[in-house]
N, C-alpha and C positions, 0 to 999 in steps of 0.2 A: 475537471472542475477547476476553475481559476478563482482564487481568493474566496472559495466557498460559495460563489454566486452563480456563475454561468458555466454551462457545458459547451465545450468547443471540440469539434472533431479535427484532429491533426494527423497528417500523414507526412513522414519524412523519408526521403530517399536521396542519399548523397547531399547535394546542395539544392535539392528541390523540396519545397515546403508547400503543402496544401492545407489551408485552414478553412473549414466549412465549405469545401468544394472550390475555393478560390486559390489559384496558383500564385506563389510568391517565388521570386528568384532573388538570391542573396549572395554576397561575398562575405566570408567570415575568416577572421584571423584570430588564432589562439594567442593570448597574451599570458604573461606570468601571473601567478597567484589566482588561478581559477577565474580568469577574466577572458572575455572575447570582445572583439570589435566587429560589428556587423554593418554592412552597407546594403540597404534594400530600397530600391526605387529612389535613389539619390538622398536618402536619409541615413544618418549615422547613429548607431546605437552602441552603448557600452553596457555589457552584461557581466555581472559578477555573481558567481554561484555562491549562495549563502549556506544551503544545507540540502542534502539528499538522503532519504531514508528508503532504500530499495525494498526492505521488507514490507513497508506500508505503501510503497509506490507514491511517495510524496516528495516534492522538491520545492525549494524556494530560491529565489534569485532577485537581484536588484537590477532593474532595467532603467537606465537614465535617471537614477535616484528615486525610482518608485519600486516598492517591495511587492513581489508577487509570490503566491504560494499555489502550487499546482498539485492536484491529486489525479493520478493516471488510472485509467481503466483499459485493460487489454480485451481481446476478443472473448476470453473466458469470463471476465467480470461482466461483460455485456450479456453473454449467454446466461449466466446465473441470474442477472437482473431480469431478463426476459422470461425466465422460468418462475419469477415471483419470489426469488430468494435474494432480495437485495443485500448488498454488502453492508455489514455492520462492523463497528469497531470491536475488537476482540477483548477490550478491557473496559470495565465500568469505573466510576469514581471510587468504588470500594476495592480497587485492585483485584478484580475477579476476571479471569479468562472466561468468556462466554462462547457458546457455539454459534458460528456464523450461519449455520444451516442445519436442518434435521439430518440425522445419520446415526451410525453405530460406532461406539467407541471400540476400536479394534486393538489399540495398544496405548498404554500409559507409559511414557518414557522417563518420568521423574517420580520421586517419592517425597513424602513430607520431610521437610528439613533441607532439601537440596538447595544449593546456591545455584542460581541461574543467571545467564546473561541475556541481554536483549538479542532476539533472533534465535535463541536455542529452541530445538524441537521439544515439544511438551507432550502432545497427544496426537494419535493418528485417528482420524474420523473418516469412516467409510460413508460416502454419499454419492448417489448417482453412479454406482459401480466404479467409483474412483476413490483412492486413498488420499486424503488431504492431511498434510502435516500442519498442525496448528503450532505456531511459534510464539515465544514469549515477546510481548510488546515492550517489555522493560526488564531491567536487571533487578534481582531481589532474591528472596528466599521463599520456597514453597511452604505456606502455612497449613494448607489443607487441600486434599484432593477430594472433590465432591462427587465423583463418578467412579464407576467400576468398569473393567473390561467387559465387552459384550453387552453393554447397556445401550439402549436406544435413547437418544436425546432429541429434543426439538430445537429449533432455532431460538437463540436467546437463553438456553439452559446454562446455568452456572457450572463450570467445569473445575477450575482451580482457583484457590484464593492465594494471594501473595502477601 
């Protein structure tokens, strides 16, 4: 997803880039301060990395003075979407971790009062015969644990309040 608007399929191998099935060839030079200079089809581009959040697979950068935000989906995200379990954010405006899919709470890794950092493992959710570790979307303190081990939950169920 680019700037929250359009979906684009991108495949990258070394210096080969395919966007929606169209091949692009480029020359790229790494510059200091998280910047790159790219030449593609006779056009020059300056890219500056702004932010990357690997846990949420989102990245932002500035390309020739235009800001872009990208949210990536890998083959597992695509599979989950095809199965009707679309990806949801793990936190609501009320600072509550929610279940991204139906499953069984197999392990709760924190307790009330624990200080947590962004990316810390919080809960193990078994779904589709796989264990999914739900991580903290932000730093804070666990105010309340709203589930118990071995409890079945549905997608969107409130799990932990921060």
